[in-house]
N, C-alpha and C positions, 0 to 999 in steps of 0.2 A: 528307648534304651533296649527294649526287648528285640526290636528290629535289628539294631546294631549287633547284639549278641548272636542273633540268628545268622547274620551275615558272617560274623567271625567264625562261628561253628561250621558253616558251609565251606568257607575258605580253608579251614583246618582239615576238613575231610578231603577236599580236593588235593591239598598238599600231601596228605598222607597217601592217597592213591598214587600220586606221582612218585613219591619216595619208594613206595612198595614196588612200582614198576622198575625203578632204577635198580633196586637191590636184586630183583628177580631176573631181569633181562639184560642188564648192562654187561657187555663183554670187556670194555676198557674203562674202568672207573677213573683212572688217572687222566685219560683224555677228556672224559666228561667233566672232571673237576676243573681242568684247565679251561674248557669251554665255558663252564658256569662262572668261573672267576672272571673270564674275559667279558661275559655279559654284564656282570656286576660293575666292573670297572668302566665299561662303555656306558652303562646307564648313569653311574654316579659322576664320572669325569667328563662325559661328552653330552649325553642326552639331556640330563637335568640342567647343566649350565646353559645349554642351548635353549631349553624351554623357558628358563628363568630370564635369560636375556631377551627372548622374543616377547615374553610377558611384560618386561620393563619397557621395551621399545613401543609395543602397541599400546601400553598404558598411557603413553604421552600423546597418542593420537586424539583428535577430536572425537566426540561421541558418535558422530555420523560415520566414522571410518573404523572405530575400534573393534566392534563386534565382528564385522565382516573380515577385517584383517586377521583376527584371531582364528576364525573358522577356516579361512583360506590357508593360513600357515599350518594348521593342524591337518587339513586334508592333503596339502602338498607334502608334508612330512610322511604321512601314512603311505601315499602313493609312491614316494621316492624309496621308502624302505622295501616295499613290495617289489618294486621294479629293479632295485639295485642288483640282484643276482643276474637278471637279464642284461642289464647295461654292462656288467662286468664280463658277460659271456660265459657264465658258469653253466657247464653242460654242453657247450658248443663243440662239435667234432668236425675236423677237417674232412673226414671221409664221408660225412653226411651233411651236405649243404642245406637240406630241408629242415635240419634241426636248428632252431633259433635263427631263421634266415633274415630277420628284419633288422633295421637300424634302430635299436631300442633307445639309444641315447637321444637321438633326434625326436623320437616319438614321446619320450618322457618330457622333453622340453615343450613340445606342443601341448601335452596334457597340463603341464604346469602353467603355461601361458593361458590356456582356457580357464583354469581355476582362478588365476589372477584377474582375468577379464570379467569372469562371472561375478566376482565379489567386488572388484574395484570400480568397474564402470558404473553400476547403479549408484554407488556412493558418490562418485565424481559427478554423475548426472544431477544428483540432488543439490550439489554444491555449485557446479559450474557447467551448465549444459553445453555451452560452446566448446569448452575444453574436452568434454566427454565425446562430443561429436567428432572432433579432430582425432581423438584417440581411437575411436571406432574406425575412422577412415584409415589411419595408419595401420592398425591391426588387420583390417580387411585386406589392404593391399599387400602387406608383408606376409600375412598368412596364406593368401592365394598363391604367391610365388613359392613359398615354402612347401605347401601341399602339392602344388604343381610339379615341383622338382622331385618330390618323393614319388609321385605317381609316374613321372617319366622314367625314373630309375627302376621302378617296379614293372615297367613295360605296359602300363595302363594308358598313359597319355603320351603317345610317341609321335604324334603329328607335328608337334611344336618343340623346338629346342629350348624355349623359354616360356612355358605356359604360365599364365593364361594368354600371353601375347604370342602372336605368330611371328617370332623374331628370334634373334640370337643375342647372347651377351657379348659385350665388348667394353672397351674403355677409351674414351677420347679426353684429351686435356686441352692443350693450347689451341686445338682446332676450333674450340668453342668460344674463343676470345671475341670475335665479332658479335656473336649472339649475346654474350655477357654484356658487352658495351651497349647494344641495343636495349637489352633489358634494363640496365642501369639508367639509361636516359629516359626510357618509358616510365619507369617507376617514379622518377623524379618529376617528369614533365606532365604526364597524362592527367593526374588529379587536378593540376592547375589549369591545363588547357581545356579539359572537359567542363570546368566550372566557369571559365572566363570567355572562351571563344563564342562567337555567334553559333547558333545551332548547326547551320549548314557546314561551317568550317569545322565544327566538332566532329561531325560525321565523316568528313573527308580526312581529317587527321586520324580518326580511328581506323578507317579503311587502310590508309597508308601504313599506319603502325602495324596493323594485323598482317598485311602482306609482307612488310619488311621483317617482322618477327618470324614468320613462317620460312621465308627465304634464308634468313641468317642462320636459323637452326639447321635447315637442310644443307646449306653450303659447308657445314662442318665436315661433310663427307665429300666435298669438292663440287665444282660447277656441274659435273655430270649427274649429281644426285637430284637435280631439279627435274630432269626429263628421264633419268635412268629407270625409275620404277615402271614407267609406261613402255619401256623397251623389252620387258620380260615377255617370254613367249606365251604366258598365261593371260596377258592383259588384252584390253580392247583393241589397241592399234594393230595387234597381230591378227585380228579377225577382220580388218577392213577389206583386205583383198578378196575375201569371200563375197562381199557385197557386189563387187564388180561394177558394171555399168548400168545395172538394173536393180535399184534398191527396192522397187515394188515387188519384183519377183522374189528377191531375197526375203522380204518381209512376209510374203505369202507362204513361203516354204520354210520359214524360220523354225517352227515347232517340229516339223517332221525331220529336219536335218540337224536338230539341236546337238545331238551327240558328237557331231564332227567339228564343232567349233571350240575355240579356246575356253579355258576355265571360266573366266569372268564373263565372256559373251554368253555362254550357255547357262550361267548362274543368274542372268538378269534378263529383263525384257529387251526388245530390239532397239529402243530409243537411244541409249548411250552410244552404241556402235554406229547408229545412223548419224548422230550428231558429229562424231569424229570423222566419219566418212564425208559428211558435208563440208566440214572444215578443210579436209584434204582436197575435196573436189573444187573448193573455192580458191585453191592455190596455196593454202597454208600447209605445206607439206612438212612431214617430220613431227616427232613427238615433242619437240620444243614448243611449237605453237599450241599443241594440246595442253602441255603443262602450263603455259601462260594463261590459257583460258580457264583451266581448273583453279589455279592459284588466285586469279582475279575474281572469279565467281565465289570461291570458297571464302576468301577474306572479306568479300562484300557482304557476307552474312552478318557481320558485325553491324553494318549500317542498317540492314533490314530489321534485325532484332531490336536495335536501339529505337528505330522509327516506330516499331510496333509498341514498345514499352511507352514511348512518349505519347502515342495515340490513346493508349488505354489507361496508363498510370500517371501521366503527367511528365513534364520536362525535367523536373527535379529528380525524380526517380530514374529517368533515362540517363541523365548526366552521371549519376552515381554508378550505374552499371557499365557505362561505356569503357572505362579503363580495364575492367575485368574481362570484358568481351575481347578487347584488342590484345590483351596479354594472356589469354587463356592457354593452358597447357595443350589443348587439342591442336594448337598450331603445328605441333610436331608432325601431324598427319595431313595438314592442308597441302603441304608440298612434299610428295605429290600423290594424292589418291583421288580417284574418280568420285569417291563418296563426298569429298569436299565440294565438288560441283553440285552433288545432290543437296548438300547442306545449303548452298547458296540459293538454289532454285526453291527449296522448301521454305527458307526464311523469307524470300521475296514474295512467295505466294501468300504467306500469312500476313506480311506487311501490307500488301495491296488490298487484301480482304479487309484488314483492320481500317485502313485509311478510307477505302470506299464505303464501308459500312458506317463509319463515324460521320463522314462528310455527306453521305448520300449520293456519291458519285457513281453512276452506273458504269461509266467507262473504266474507272479504276477497279471497281468491283468485278467487272467482267474479266479484266486482266488478271486479277488475283485468281478467279475461277479457272482461267486458262492454264495458269501455272499449277494450280492444284490438280487439274486433270492430267498433267504430265507426270506427276509423282509416281503413280502405280506403274507407269511405262518406263520409268527410269530404274526403279528397283521394287521388287515385290515386298521388300522389307520396309518400305516407306508408308505402308497402309496405316499402321498405328500412329504415324505422325499427324493424322487428321484429328487427333485429340486436341492439338494446338489451335487450329482454326475453329474447332467446335467451341473452345473457350472464348475465342474472339467474338463469335456470334452470340454467345451467352452474355458477354459483357456489353456488347454494343446494341443488341436487340434491334437489328436493322429492319427497315420496312420491307414489305413483301416484294416490291419491285427491285430492291437491291438484292434480295435473296434470289430472285429470278435471274438477275444479271449474273450473279455468281454461278448459278446452276447452268445457265446457257454457256458460259465460258468453260465450265468444267467438263462438259460433254464433247467439246470439239475434238480433243486429242483421242479419247476413247473411240469416238465415232469414226475418225479418220483411220485409225489402226484396224478397226473392225471391218470397214469397207475395203481396206487394203489386204484383208485376208488373215489378220492375226487376231485370234480370239484369246483374250487375256486369261481366262480360266484354263484353257488348254495349255497355255504357256506355263502357268503355275504347276499344273500336273506333270508336264514334261520335265520341267526343271527339278521338281521333287524326285522324279524317277531317276534322273541322272545323278542327283545328289546321293541317293541310296546306292546306286550301282557303282559310283566312283569310290565308295568306301573311304572317302577322305574325312570331311568334317563329321559325317554321320557316325563314325566310330569313336569320336571323342566322348568321354563320359558326361552324361547329361547333368548328374547331380553336382559334379565339381564345377562345370562351366556355368550352371545356373546361378551359382554364388560368385564365382570368380569373374564372370562377365560384369557384375556390378562393381567389383574392385577396379576393373578397367575403366568403367564409367567414372569412378572416383579419380583415377589418374587423369582422365581427359578434362574434368571440370576443376580439379585442384582442391587443396585443403581450405582455401578461402570460402568455397561454396559449402564444404562440410561444416565449417565454423558458423556459417550463416543459416544452415538448414533448420536448427531448432526454432529460431525466431520466425523463419519463413513458414514452418509448419504451423506455428501459432497464428500467423497471418492467414494461412490457408483455412484453418478451422473457422476463423472469424469471417473470412471471405465468403464462405458458404452461406452466411447469414446476411452479410453486408457487402454486396458486390461492388459498391460504388467507391470504396476507398482505394487510394493508390497502392498501398501495401498489399491489399487483397488481390488486386489485378496482377501485380508482379508475381505474387505467390501462386496464383492460379496458372499463369503461363509456365512457371518453372515446374509446377505440379503436373501439368499436362505433358510436358516433355519427359518427365520422370515416369508418368503413367504409360506413355507409349513405349518407353524402354522396357519397363517391367512386362508389358504384354508381349513384346517381341521376344524377350528373354525366356518367358515361361513357355512359349510355343515350342522351344527346342530346336528351331531351325538355325539359330545363331550360336553354334557351339564353337567358339573361338573366332579369331579375326575381327572381333568387335571393336578393336581400336579404330578401325575405319568405319565400320557399320554404324557405330553410335554417334558419329559426327553430327548428322542432322538433328539428333535429339539433344546432344550435349550443349549445343548453342543456346537452347531454351532453358536448360537446367541452370546454366550460369546466371540467369536472371535473378536467381535467389541471392546472389552477392550484392544486390541493391540494398540489402539490410545493413551493410557496413557503413559506418559514418565516415564522411570525408575528413581528411584526404585518404585514409586507409592505406598508407604506403606499406605498412607491415604485411597485411594480407596480400596486397598486390605483389610484393617481393616474394612471398611464399609461392605464389603462382608461377613467377618467373623461375625460381629455383627448382620447382618441380619439373618444369619443361626442360630446363638445362640438364638436370640429372637424368631424366628419361633419355634425352638425346645422347648423353655421354655414355650411358650404360646399355642402351638397347640399339641393336642394328636391325631396323625394320625394312622389309622389302618395299614399303611405301614411304 
């Protein structure tokens, strides 16, 4: 009682001080009276009913959500009241653009969304982890595009028209009808086919579906869209002429002449250009043949990943993941990006290592090692992908002679390039120097793309993988203790792909354009979708819808 009286007395003193100030300093008592009356009316007629209504509504929520919702609403109300003058532009002057220069309405929406996510997602996670993971996926993707647009308008991220993607916005409708038909047929048939067909036929059906899915998406821009990306003056085929008739001399002088080559040639080791040069020298002229090779190799990654999962986690797990691999949203960039070829080579390298290690076959193991050795000479960004074969070796624990076969195969390509005059470390240094000089990707903001790149990975693997991640993470924790279970093996493969992505992302050399760069990693992250129970047509349809929406709304140079 004494405390309450003391509080009343203190309040009365403060009110008295306020009234004294009004009497002594107020020049317009009528205006003040109107303002005061307006405050009273706003409080009693607007604010209090709103608070009571919010209290009544939140009171109906379950206990797990009620307190968080009440705190979030209170914080949102305070922030909105403080920001309201800025949103209304009070104090903005046309003759002084530096005064209130920002888009405060959009900024307020971002802050309100952060408040809602901060209080809503933990509660949702406690109740339904899968739904919370999909919500995080959606917020991460939407937030990355929203923040990217604000940065672009502010002149901070100007390299891309649609950050975090290196693309432009557009709208396709009826052009996507073939892709929609392919998706519908695949969603209906793939779960049945992957369960009933003999294993070899399952792999062939998955490869065919993956290739058809990628081609049908690309053809929404016309037949030319299959080879069109390779016709750009920045791509590898534009640099083939520089190789001439002496590929050894070109390889020997590759580093010292790097600045004179096309963008993608100087951004990578010499092997991709040499492969396309060899294709042309063999009589397969034109980018159409190159596109066919890339699409065939990229879509074959579905087979290689499924074969690896079967070897390590069993056929049942592999059959569950096959539909998600074949209908993955990353198909948008299989036709046609050279990174899809890298994805195929990387996947087959891991698959051969897995099969060779499990069966003790020295020939197969050496073949896997040979392909592993090509990866650093296809792209400098493939080095973190070695986390995946490391997991394979951890799970299979092969004999020393198998490890020796893998090692012998792995040194062939590096040795050949070194003898030809190309030293890999010099190539890395020269490429990094041209990267800094060109002021292209290097001027993209690191902090934004470090987060937004993960949103792009989310687009590539789709919401079905996000839905499965909580269970896969549980399997991963268990897998560190019990390596022999199928769920643990699948989770470790997906975790290795994700770990490689995070390492490359943190390095800062992949600021943007990761929709193609992440392809070799995304194929392994999709393995997490094996946690879905068959037939899983709902999650599979969500994957197809994601790919169709991306193709409909995004015009990518690849």
